[in-house]
N, C-alpha and C positions, 0 to 999 in steps of 0.2 A: 208449504209452510215450514219455517225453520224450526229446528229442534228447540225444546225448552233449554234455558240457561240456568245452571245451578251454581250459586256462589257458596262455597263450602268453608266453614270454620273461621268466619270473619268476626271482628268486633264491629257491630253496626250501631250507628247513632240513631236511636228511635225516639221520635217526639211523642210525648204523652200529654196529659192535660196541662193547660196553662203554659204550653211551650217548653216544658221541662224535657231536656234531652238526656236519655239514659243509655250509656254504652251497654251493649248486650252481646254476648257470644252467641252466634246464631248462624243458621243457613238461610239463604234467600233463594226462592225458586221464581223464575221469570218465565212467563209464557204469553204469547200473543202481544208482546210489547208491554205487558203489565206485570206487577208483582202479584204472584198467585198465592204464595205461602211464605210465611216467616216462622221458623221453628228449629228445633234441635234434630240433628241427624236425619235430615230429609233425604230420601232415596227415590230417584227416578231413573228407570232403566235406560231410556234413550236420550238423556239430557247431555248437553255439552257442559262440562264441569270446569270451573275456574277455582283453583286452590287459593283460598284467601287466608291461609294461616299466616300470622304475622302481618296481616293487612287490616286497614281501618276503612269501613264503608260509610260514606256520607251521602245525604241527599245531594243531587246535582245542584249547583249554584244557580240562582235566578238573578239575572242582570236586568233591572227594571227600567234602564234608560241608556241607550247607546246609539251612536251614529256609525254604523258598521262599515260604511262605504269609504271611510277616510284613510285607508291603509297607506296609500301613496303619499300622504301628507305627514307621515310620522317624522318627528324630529324638528318640525318647523316651530313649535310653540313652547320650547323649553323655558323661555324667560318672558313670555308674553302675557299681558293682561287681556281682558275681554275685548276691548276696543281694537287691540292689535290683532286678536284672533279672528275677528269677523271677516276682514278681507283676505287674510292669508289662509284661513281654514274654511269657514262656512261658505263664503262666496267663491272659493276656489273650485267649487263644483262646476263653474263655468268652463273649466279646462278639461272636464271629463267627457269623453265620448261614451256611448253605452257599454262598449267593451271594457273601458277603464272602470266604470261603475261595477261591472260584473266581477272584475278581478279584485278591486278594492273591497267589495262586499265579501267575496269568497275568502280573501286573506284575513279580514277582520273576524269572520265567523270561525274559521279554522283556528285562529289564535284563541278565541273563546273556548272552543272545545278542548284544545290542548290544556287550558287552564281550569278545566272542570266546570265551565258554564254550560249547562244543558238547556237552559231557557233564556231567551232574550226578548225584550221589547225594543224593537229596532225602529227608531225615529228616522226614517229615510228621507232627509230633506235635500236630496240631490236630483229630484225628478224634473228634468228639463224637457222631457218628451215621454210619450208612452213607451218608447223603446228603452229609455233609461229605467223606467219602472220595471219593465219586463226583464231586463238584464239583472237587476238587483234581486228580483223575486226568483229568477232561475238559480242564481248563486245560493240563495237562501235554501231552496229545496235541495240542491245538490250537496250542500255542506253537511247535511245530516242533523243540524241543530233543531231544537224546538223554538219556534219564533212566532211572536205577534208582529208581523211585518206591517209597520205603520206607514202607509202611503201618505206622504206629507207635503203640505204647502211649503214654499220656500220663497225667499227674496231672489228672483232670477235676474241675472245680469243681461242687459241687452247689448251693450258695447263696452269694451274695456281695452285700452291700449296705453301707450306712454303719455298721451296728451289728454285723454278724456275717459270718463266713466259714466255710464247711465244704467238705470234699472228698467226692466219691463214695466210698462204702465198698468198692465192688467195682470194682477197676481193670481187670478183664477181663469186661465184660458179655457176656451170651450171644451177642449178635449179632456181636461183634468178630471172633473167629477164623473164624466161619462166613462172614462177608462177605469177609474176606481170602482164604480158600480159594476162594471164588467168583471173585474178581477174578484170582487167580493162575492160574486154569484157562483164561484167555483170552489171545489175542495182540493187541497194540496197535500201531497205526501200523507194520505190517510189521516188528515187532521193535524199532523205535526206542525204545519205552518198555517196560521190563520191571518186574515187581513184585518189590520187596524187602521187608524187614521191619526195623522198629526196635524195640528192646526195652530197657527200663530198669527192669524190675520184679523184679530178682533177689531182693529181700526176700520175694517170694511163697513161697519155699521150694523145695526140690529137686524134689519131686513135681510141683508146678505148672510149674516151669521146664522140666523134661524133657518134660512134656506139650506145652507151647507150642512148644519147639524141634522136637520130632518132627512136630507138626502142620504147621508152616510149611515144614519141609524136605520133608515128604511132598507138600506142595502145589506144590513146585517153585520156591520163591522164589529169586531170583538171588543175593541178598546179605543178610546179617544184620548190622545196625549197632547200636552201643551207645555211649552217652557214658561217659567215664571219665577222671578226673584224681585221682591218688593224693595222699594227705596234704592234702586240701582241708578247710578249716575249715567249709565248708558240708556236704559229703557224707562227711566222715570219712576214715579211713585204710584202710578195708576195700577189697579189690580184687575187682572183678567179673571180672578176668582169672583170678585164683585160683579164684573161684567156678566159672567156666566149665570150668576145668581139672579141679577136684575133682569136679564133677557130670557130667563127660564130655559137656559141651555144646560145647566148643571145636572149631573146624574151619577149614579154609582159606577158607570162605565168610564168615568174620567180619571186619568192619572196625570197629576201635575209633576213636572220635572223640576227639581231644585227646591222651590218653595222657601228660599231663604228669607229670613226676617219677617215671617208671618206674625200677624198680631192676633189678639183674641177674637176680633171680628172675623178674620179669615178662618180661624180655628172653628168657630161656630158654623160657618158656611160649609166647611169640609165635613164636619160631623153631620150636619143636616142632610147633605146630599150623598154621603158615603164616598166622597172623593178621596183618593189616596195620593201618596207622595213618593217620588223616587229621588232620594238624595244621592249626589255624586261628589263625594268629599274631595277628591284630588283636584278637580277643576274648580270647584266652588272656593276652596281655600286659596288656590293659586290666583284665580282671576278676579278676586274681590267681590264675589257675590254675597259673601257673608258666611256665617257659621252653618254647617249642616244641621238640619232640624230633626234628624232621625232619633236623637236621644232625648228630645224635648218631651216631657210627659204628656203634653197636649196632643202630640202626633205619633207617639210610639206605637199605637194600635193600627195606624194606617200607613206606616212608612216601610219602604224597602230601600235597597241600595242599587246603584247603577254605576257604570263606568264612564258614560258620556262620550269622551273623545279619546280613543286609543292613539290618536295622532299626537296627543299632548302628554301622555303618561302611560302607565302600566295598564295593559288590557286584561287584567285579572281581578277577580273579586276578593282574593286573599288580601291584596294590597288595599282595596277599598275598606275592607273590614278593619284592617290594622290601622290605617291612617285615621279613619273616623273615630275608632275607639281611643287611640292615644291622643288625638287632638281634643276630644271631649274631656278626657281625664286631665289633660294639661290646663284647659280653661277652668274646669271645676276646681282643681287643686290651687290654681293661682289666687283665687279669692281668699283662701285660707293663708297662703304664703304671704300675701300682702298684709295680713294681720299678725304675722309672726307665728303662725300656727301650722299644723300639718294634719290633714284628715287621718283618722284612725284606720281607715280601710278604703279600698277602691269602690266607689259607688257604681261605676259603670263596669259591667262584667263582660267577659269573653262570650258567655252564653247569649247575651243580648246581641252582640256583634254577629255571632254565628246565625242567629235566628233572622236577622235582617237580610242575610244573604241566602236564606233557605225558606222557611215557612212564612215569615212575615213578608218576604219579597214576593212569594207566590200569592199571598192575600192581596198585596198592593196591586198586583197585575191581574187580579180576578181569576187566578188559576189554581187556587188552593185545592179544588176538587181533583186536580190532575197531578200536581207536582208540589215540591217544597218539603216533603217529608217521606220517610220510608214507611209505607203502609200498604196492606193488602188492597188491591183494586186500583192503586195509583199507577201512573206511568213508571216504568222501570228506567228512571233517569238517575244514575248513580255515579259516584266517584269512588275509586278504590285507591287509597293512599298506602304507600309503602312505609311501614313504621320502623324499618331498620336502616333508613338513610341517616347520614350524619346529623341532619336537622331534626329528625323525628325520634331518634332512638331515646329511650327513657321518657321523654316528654309524653309520647302517646300512651305509655303505660300509666303514668301518673294522672294525666288529665287530657283525654283525647281532643276535647274541644279547644283547650289552650294550645295543644300541639298544632292544630290547624290554623287557628287565628293568629298566634304569635310566633310560631316557629317554622311553619311550612312554606314552601314555594312551589312553583309549577313543576320543578324537577322531582318533587316527592309524589306527584300524581302518576300512578302506574297505569290505571285503566279508567276510561270514561265510557259510560253506556248511556245512550239516548233511545228511549222507547224500545229497550231490549236489544238494541244493536250496538255492538262494540265499535266505538269510533277512535279510541286510542288504546293501545295495548303495549305492555313492556316499556312504557315511558315514551312511546312514539305515536304520532298521528298515523292512522291507517289511510290508505288511498280512498279517494271518493270516486263515485261513478257519475259521469256527466249524463245529461239528458240524451246525448248522442250515443251512449253506451260505452264510452271510453273510460279506462281507468286512469286516474290522475293523482299522482302522489305529491307530497309537499314540495319536493324539488322542482317538479313541473310547474307548480304554482309560483314558486320563487322566480324562476326564469321568466315567466310571463309578466310578473309584477315588476321585475327589473326593467323590462322593455317599456311597460306602461309608465313607470316612474320617470324614465329618461324623456319620453315624449311630453309628459306634463311639465317637467322642469324646463324643457326647451320652450314650450309655450309661455311659461311663467316669466321668461326673460322679457317678453313684450308687454308686461303689465306694470303699471305705476300704482303701487299700493298706497302711496301718500295721497294721490288724487282720489282713490276709492274711499279712503278714510275721511277725507274732507267732505266728500259728497254724502257719505253716511251721517257725518256729524251734522250737516245742514238739514238732512231729512229728519233726523231725530231731535233737531233743535237742541243740541248739546251745549252746555255751558262749559267752556274750556277751563274755567276756574275750578271745576270739580275734578280736574285731571292734573294735579300738581306734579312738577318734576321732582323726583326723589333720587 
């Protein structure tokens, strides 16, 4: 068993009642992967000591929605809307062999750890075979992150070339649920990785939906997650929240991703069943899903933040906090500006943004008992910020939360600890250890990712994205008048 870890002389951000965060000069003792003691001048004879003078300790960030396999697709979607993203991003899983999924997953997860994300809900919708699922799960375990690995349904491509495009007719092949049940029966990384489920096939009908939900719940999955944005020109105005309610599928283990343009009826259903929301501001704002709902008073008690696609933007929660907060402030302020007025103060606070990425995010993911705040008995998932960097100096002394939300970047993160294990130190990711017992540092991962990227790009030359888009449009019965040229 490893030695206790003692963090000395830090300023720690401690949540108290009503989500109030209080900076406190303190020591933190970590033992057995959990926080054992928080107090002044803690002394332990055989502990490994990290000097945290001049440092700021935050709870690890909770990423409530992410597709971590997409690393090799980064840079494709800079100027794309949702309909453009679907063939070039989502359906591009068709190009990935299991080893590509392993590398994409590992790269995405290591990017998260580098950025202070210690917990992720990973909606893995690239499962074309049991081998693809096993590869993604292997990378998750080896990365060192805490994860709800959501084994997910996907729209699988059957054939795709320059002339034609077709989808698999059976979205739930025989092996799919059987393999999920098998994976869910096991324990991974001493509970650091848990099996969840992602489902987006509600069109399959009530009988099939009930069978699927019963199967995965009986298997003991941690969480069920689904995409949803109302009044979308791509997916229409039907509501899978209504569907889950009407078909008696809804429950407190459900996490809805996005949830843009929710109405009062949807809000009532969420409250009735204890369903939570993962808002992903960068992709929602770019791809026309609507405004993030995480600051809406109807949903602020059940919302967290997620990254969604690190293929299309920053893979860190600091950016999501900042974008969501300033977008909400701009929308709120504009109502007054249009009247020739100016609000007397900011209604939306940095504290709210910080809580969305920590304690509220943990609640949304049903993990509040383990993560999201610095408290005795919780997992030792922590970020240590350097407060003497050019970005953080002075700001961290005046308002540590503002320093993180509005001033910091990934380079200000000195150390990341997950379950008591240091995964980043001195501003650099530490090597991981593979299941085969090999040590693998970030440069090793980069070299393998470059090879995988080249193979995928070569395969992509044989695809006609226009044909795929037209086929999807026909399947979704899209009205092209809803996609004006701008």
